[in-house]
C-alpha positions, 0 to 999 in steps of 0.5 A: 781440731779435736774430733767430735763425739759423733766422729769418734763414735763413727771411728769406734764403730768402724773398728768394731765392724772391722774386728767382727769381720776378722773374727768371722774369717778366722772362724771360717778358716778354723772350720775348714781345717777342722780346728774348731771345736764346739766350745771355741766355735761358741766363744768365737760366735759370742765374741763376734756378736759382742763386737757387732752389737756391743752397746754404749749407754750414756745417761743424761741426768738433771733436775728440770730446766737445766738444758738436758734435752738441749744438750742431747740435741746439740751433741747428737741431733744437730744434723737434723737442723732443728731440735728433736728432743723437746727443749723449748720453754715450758716443755721438757722430758717428763718420763725416762726416754731411751734412744737406741736402734734394733734392726729387727723392729720398725722405727717407732716411739714406744710409750708405756702408760703411767698406769702400769705403776699400779701393777706389780711388775718391773720395767724389765717385765713390761719390755716383753709385753708389747701390747701394753705399749702405745706405738707411734710410727716415726719418719726418721727422714723428716725432722719435723715429723720426728720432733712432733713424735718426740714431743709426746715424752713431754705429755702430762695428765692432771689427776686427783690427789688420790691417783697421784698418791697411788702412782707415787707422785704425792707423799703426805709425809714429804709435802715439800716435794709434792707438785702444786695442785690446781684450783680443782685440787688436781696435780700434774703427773707424766702421761707416760712411765717410760719411752723407747725411741727406735730409729736408724740414726748413724750413732744409734745403729752403731750401738749407742744408747742415750738415756734421757731422765726427768727430774728429781721427783720422777727419778725417785718414783721409779726405783728401777731407773736409779738402781738399774738403768743409771748404774749400768750406763757407761757414762753419766752426764749430770747437768747443772745450770751455770746461772744457778750453780748447785741447788738443793735439788741438784745436790739431792739427785747427786747424793741419792742417785749418782754419787759413787766410788772407785772406777765408776766415779770416773764416768761421772761427768758434770756439765755446767750448762747455760754459760751463755747467761754469763756472756755480759757485754759490760764484762771483759772476756777475762772477767766472764771466764773467771766467773765461769771458773768460780762456778766450776770450782764451786760445783766440783767442791760441793759434789766432791769430783775432780775439777777436770770432770766439771765442764762448762758448756752452752748447749743452746749456743752449741746447737745453734753454732752447729746448725749455722756452721758458726765455728767461733760460736761453737768454740765459745760454747765449749761443746767440743771440749765435752764431746772430746771428754765423752769420746776419749774417756767413754769410747776409749775405755769401752774399746780397751775392754773389748780389746782385752776380751778379744785378746783373752779369747784369741789367746785361748783359741790359738792355744787350743788350735795349736794343741790339735795341730801338735797332736796331729804332728805327733801322730804322724811321727808315730806312724813314720816310726811304725812304718819304718819298722816294717822295712824288709819284714815279711807278711806275717810281721805286717799282719801281726802289726795290724792285730796290735793296732786293733788291740790298741784301738779296742783298749782305747775305746774301753777307756770311754767308760771312765770318761763317761763317769767323769762327765757324769760327776762333772754334770752333777757338780754343774747342776749344783752350781745352777741350783745356787745361782738359779732363779729359785735361790735368788727368789728366796734371797729376795723374799727375805729382803722383801719381808724385811722391807715390808715391816711396818714403820721406818726401816732404820735397819735397812742398811743392815738388811741389805748388807746381809742380803748381799753377803748371802749373794756373795757367799753364793758365788764363793760356794760356786767358786769352791765347786768349780775348784772341785771340778778343776781338781777332778779334771786335772787328775783325769787329764793326767791319767789320760795323758799318761795312758794314751799320750794325750796333751790334755790341759784343764782350762784355767778355772773361771774367776768369779771375783769380778761378779762379786765386785759387780754385786758390791757395786750394785750394793753401793748404788742401793746404799746411796739410795737408802739415805735419810731422804728416802726413809719415808718412801721405804715406809711404803709397801708399794715402793719397797715392792718396786725396789725389790723387783728392780734389784731382782732384775739386776741381780738376775743378770749378774747370776746368769752371767756367772753361770754362763762363764762356768758353763763356757769353762766346762764346755771348754774342758769337754771340747778339748777332750772330744777333740783329742778323742776324735784325733786319736780315733782318726789316727787309728784309722790312718794307721790301719789304712797304711798297714792295709795298703802295704799288706795289699801292695796297694802302695809301697812303703816309701810312697806312704812315708812321702805322703806322711812327710807332705802331711807334716809339712802341711801341718807346719804351714797350718801352724804358721797361718794360725799364728799369722791370723791370730796375730792380726786379730790382736794387732791394734792397727791390723788392716782388714785387707791384710787379713782378707788376703791371709784368709784367702 
C-alpha cells in the first residue's frame, strides 16, 4: 500500500535529520584537523541549518464551501479523532491561516486584526510587531480545546458599508462581487486579517507549513497573499466541488491567482472534492466512476492542466475512514491517491533540491580541504629535499641555510602589501554590488512603479510599467554579474602571480551564476502579470490597493536581492579564505623549516630522526586525505547509514 503523506513526510524528516548529523560530524572532524577555513565553516553551518529547518509549504486554495478545511483535516489532523480546522456547515475559514512550528515560540494561535489593513504596512511588517496580534494559547494535547481555538479563524464582523469599503471588502465599481447587506445596511467581513498557528504537530515540527486561504473576495483583497505567499508555496492544492464542477468564481481564482507556466505548473494540484455526492445507490459503481471521470476531464480541459493533476477525492469520507480505521471507505474516498501525489511529487522534488545543494557544497569543500592537504604534503617534500642537502655539511653551511630561510620569509611577508591592495579593490567592487542590489536602489525602483500605479483612472498600460520595472531589476543583476566578472579576472591574475612567486596552488572559485535569480524575478513578474488581468483593473484604480500591491512586491523582491547578495558575498569570502589558508600554511612551513635547522644546528636531533618525523607526517596526511574522501562520499551517498558515518568520524 502506498504510504500516506504523513508517513512520507516522516521519512523525509528522518532523512534530513540524518544528513544534518553527518554534516555536523564532518564539520567537527575538519576543524580538529585544521582543514576548516572560515568560508567553508560558514557554508557548512548554513547547509546544516538548511537541512534542519528547511520548510515545505503546501497552500490550499478554494472558493468558499469547497471542503478545503475538511481536506486539511483529513490529510493532516485525522490523528486527533475529530475536526481541528472549522469545517462544519455554516463555518469556514475567513482569513488566511498558516499552520507551522517555531520551537522558540510557545504554542498559540496568533490573530492579526482586520483593521491593520487601514495602515500602510505589509504582512511582512506586521509579523515583527507582536503587540498588534491577539494571542490565544492552545493546548495541543487537547483536541477539543485546539478545535475551539481554531474556530476563531471563522469569526466575522458586521460593519457599515463605509468601513467595508475602506477595508477592501466593498467596491462600488464591482457590485456583483460585493457581499449582501443585512436589513441594517451592514455587511459581513472577516474579524481577522491573518492567523498563524504555532503547534508542535509531528509534521509541522519537521518543517511543514500549511497555508489555508479563504475565498475569492478575501484573496483579492490581500495582494500579498496572491503575489507572495501562494507563489512561494512548494505545492498549491486547488479544490473544486465535484457536485458543481468548475464554477465562474473557481475559474476567476484559477486565472487571476494560480495559473502559471513552466516547472511551477507541475506543483498545481487540482482536487475534485465531494465525490461522495455522486455515490448513488441507483447507479452502478461503473456508472459512478464514469460520471466522476467526466467531471475530472472537464475540469482538466477548462483549467488547462494535465489530467493526472486532477484528482477526485472525498475529504469528508476520508477523514471519517481514518478516524474509524475503515480501510474500504478510505479506498473509496480516494484520499490515499492524493497523498501519494503530494508525497512523491512535492517531497521528492524538495529532497532532490536539497541533495543537489549538499552535493555542490560537499564537492567544493572536498576540493578546498584536499588543496590544503596537498600544500602540506608539498611543503614536507621541500623540507625533505632541503634537509637531505645538509648531509655532511659543516656548521657554516647550516647557518647559511638558516639565513636563506629567514630571507625567504621576509620576502614572503612583503608580498602582503600587494595582497592587501587586491583586497581593497575587491572590497570596493563588492560595495558597488551592495549599492546596486541594496534596499536604497530597490526603493527607488519601487517608487517609480508606485508613482505609475497611483496615476488617476484605469491603468491600461500597467503591464508595460511592470515590464519596465522588472527589466530594470534584471539589469541590476546583470550589472552585478559584470562586476563579479571583473573581480574574477582580478583574482585569476593575482592568484597566477602568487602561485608563480610562492608556489601556491590558489584557484579562484567559480564565479557565482546569478541567472537563477533572474529566473525568480521572471516568475514573480509572471505571477503579477496574471494578477493584472481585466478583472483587477477596477481595483488597480484604487490608490490604497496599489500601495498594498507595491508593498507586497517589495517584500518579495527584497528576499531575491538579499539572496543574490549573500551568494556574491559567499563567493568572495571563499576566495579570501582560500588565500588566508595558504598564507597560514606557508607561514607555518617557514616555522617548521627554521625549527628543523635549529634542531640540527644545536644537535637537538640528528638528521635521520628529523627525516623520519617528516615521513610520518606525510603518511598521516595521506591517511587524512583518505578519511576526507570517505566522509564526503558518505555524505553524497543516497543511502549512507548514520552509524557508518559515526564510526568513520570517531
